[in-house]
N, C-alpha and C positions, 0 to 999 in steps of 0.2 A: 170652453177652449180659450186659450190665450195666444194672441198674435204678438210676437216679440219683434220689434222693428229697430234697427240700428243704422244710423246715417253717419258715415265717416267723412271728415274733411281734412285733407292733407295740411300739415303744418307748413309754414313758409320754407321754401327750399326743397320740398319733396313733391314729386309728381310720378306719373306712370313709367318714367325712364329710370327710376330709382329701383335697384334690385330688392330693396326692403319692401317696397310697395308690391312688387310682383310676388314676393314670398308671403306677404300678408294676404294678398288676394287668393293665392293658391291654398293657403291654410284655411281661409274662410270657406272656400269651395268644398273642402273636405269635411267640414264640421257636420254636414248633413249625413254623412255615412259613418263618421267616427264617434259621434255623440249619440247614445241611445235616447229614445223618448221623444224625438222630433217627429211629428206627423208629416211635416213638409219643411223644406229648406230651400230658399232661393237667395242667390247673391248676384250682384251685377254692378258694372260701372255705370255711372251716370252719363248720359249722352248729351246733356246740355252744358253750356259754359257760362250760365248766368252767375253773377256775383254771389247770389244767395244759395246757389246750388252746392250740394255736397258731392263728393267724388265717388262714393261706393255705398252700397246698401246690402244689408243682410236681413232677411225676414224668415222667421221660424214660427211654426204653429205647434203648440204643445197642449196636452190635455188639461192641465190645471196648474195652480201655483206650486204644488209639490214637484211636478215635472219641471217647471221653470227653475226652481231652486237646484234640482239635480243637474240640469243643463248648465247653469251658471257656475257651479262648482266643479264640473267635470274637468279633469286635467288637460284634455285636448282643447277644450274651449278656453281655458285659462291661458294656454300657450298661444293660441290664436289672438286672444285679446292683448297679450303682451306685445306681440308683433305690431298690432295697430296702435297701441299706446305710444310706442316709440316714434311713430311718424304722423299721427293724426290726433285730432280731437273728435269726439263723437257725441251724439245725442241718442237717447233711446226712448221708446214708448212701449209699454206692455199693456195691451188692451184686451178686455174680456169680449168674446164673441159668442153668439149662440152656437150650440153644438150642432 
């Protein structure tokens, strides 16, 4: 299995009061039901305000690298990523986990 982890940090001038941030959050929440192949999908706002903290996280679990590639290229995922690209920078980690 692969755990796909994405941490989003707003670009300067953007925060949760920005309608684009709310739209990106809503889109991310829907990925779990709109993109097939995800075993699980979790999203959420960070509750801490430390300087090194990111603002939002998305975590998905997929069967294998083939499923990860299908997820990454799915049109709904691409649209959700476009929304985040406009307002944030992000880091990712894709890690293998025992099944």
